[in-house]
C-alpha positions, 0 to 999 in steps of 0.5 A: 462480584467485583473480585470474581470478575477480576479473577476471571479477567486475569485467567483469560489474559494469562491464557491469551498470553500463553497461546501467543507465546506458544505461537510466536517462538523467538528467533535470532535477528541480525544486528541492524547496526546504527542505521536510522529508522526508515532506512537511509531516508531523511524525514521528507524523502519518501520517494525513490526506489532501489538501494538508494531509496529515500535519499531524495528530498521534497514531497516525493513519490512515496508520500501518497502524492508523488510528484513533488507538487508538479502538475506535469503533462496530465493536467485537468483536461476533460476526460472525453470518452472513457475506454478500457485498456489491457495492461500486462501487469494489471489487467483491465484498466480505465483510461481517458480519451487520450489513453491516460490511466485513471486512478483512485485514492484509498483515503477517498470514500465512495459511499458517499463519494468524497475526495480527500486530495487537495492542495499539493496532492491535487497538483500531483494527482489532477482530479478528472473533471466530470464534464464531457466524460462518457462511457466507451465500450466495456464500461457501464455508463451507470457507474459514471457520476460526479462529486463536488470538491472543496473548491466547488469543481465537479470531479468524475467518479467511477462507482462512487470513487473520485477519479484522478490522473497522475502527473508523472504519467508521460504518455498513454498507457503509463501506470507509474502511479500504481501503488504509490504510497500504498494508497494510489491504484489504477481504476478497473472498469468497475471502480475497483483497483485494477488487478489481473486476479483476486489474490488472498490477503497474503500469498506467495510469489516467485521473484528473483529472490525466490519465493516471497510473501505478497499482499492482496495487491501482489505487492512484496512484503518486507520486514524491518530488522530494527523491529521486535517480535512477540512478546513485544511486537514492536514496530520501530518504523514510525512517522515518516518511515511509516509513510514510506513503508506502509504497515500491512493491515491484519489479514484473517489466517484463512485468507492467506495462502502458502504462508506459514500459519505460525505467528500469523496474527495482527496487533495494534501499534501505539499510534493506533494503526493495526498491523499484520505479523508473519512469524510474529514479526511486523510486515510492511510494503514499500512505496517505491514498489510500483507494480506487483513483483517489484522488490525495490525495497530489498536491502534498503539501508541494510535493514529492510528485506523481503519476507519468505513464506516462513516469515524470515528476512530473505537475504539478510546478513547472518 
């Protein structure tokens, strides 16, 4: 019985390998040169945008906190009457009585409500106090709640999600915290991430680079030239690099639009993170991209490039 089981397992494994090999044809990749993993960023430099991204030190905007530990002007002020504002890029966004954008953190939980932003994180993203918060027009007051933080203070929740301001938002209407670290997003009035429309898991957006792949939040997707495609499916972006270039989570093929189906699959990295591939190449977003349509990661370090609908790196050297 044991021998039969082992034989069946080997046959199944061989069939899976054959299917993946057929789906994931090899393509030649430009030499990545001698750049360090994670482009030109030093280990602590996750912030910055554009071609020189990653040359800054400190905690930086891309580490999931994003304000070098400075509380800034947002402060821990009472929220007052919450209002619903319209944003050209994000649609309906929840703001406090002073017009400051409220955010949510992907590493928090809503059921049950729990904040996982403390210490330096809470200085960069001041929690919104629950006291004095009321619902204005367009907001269901039943969605307002509170959660007790580790320090005993009460934090406002929206549909269970703890609410924060961003220390780098300087004036009413600013949304500079959108997408920071691939973990922070403006709050919609229903507690979800603010977005103009519901996008597929992966789709195609026209930019100044031409058509590029974007994730479910409309953020540009990138490839790292030091990676390897199937059959190895190896990501060379680990540790600090992965904080700056978050891996795109696996997306079912039927939840994509406009992206070539060949080599569209997920894999599990050695660190346990599950990552999506397009044309069998691992894909990422960039913490320096703040709003949908940003392409600040293009060409960083000569190793990072936006992904075309067929999975190739847009504008990479031949």
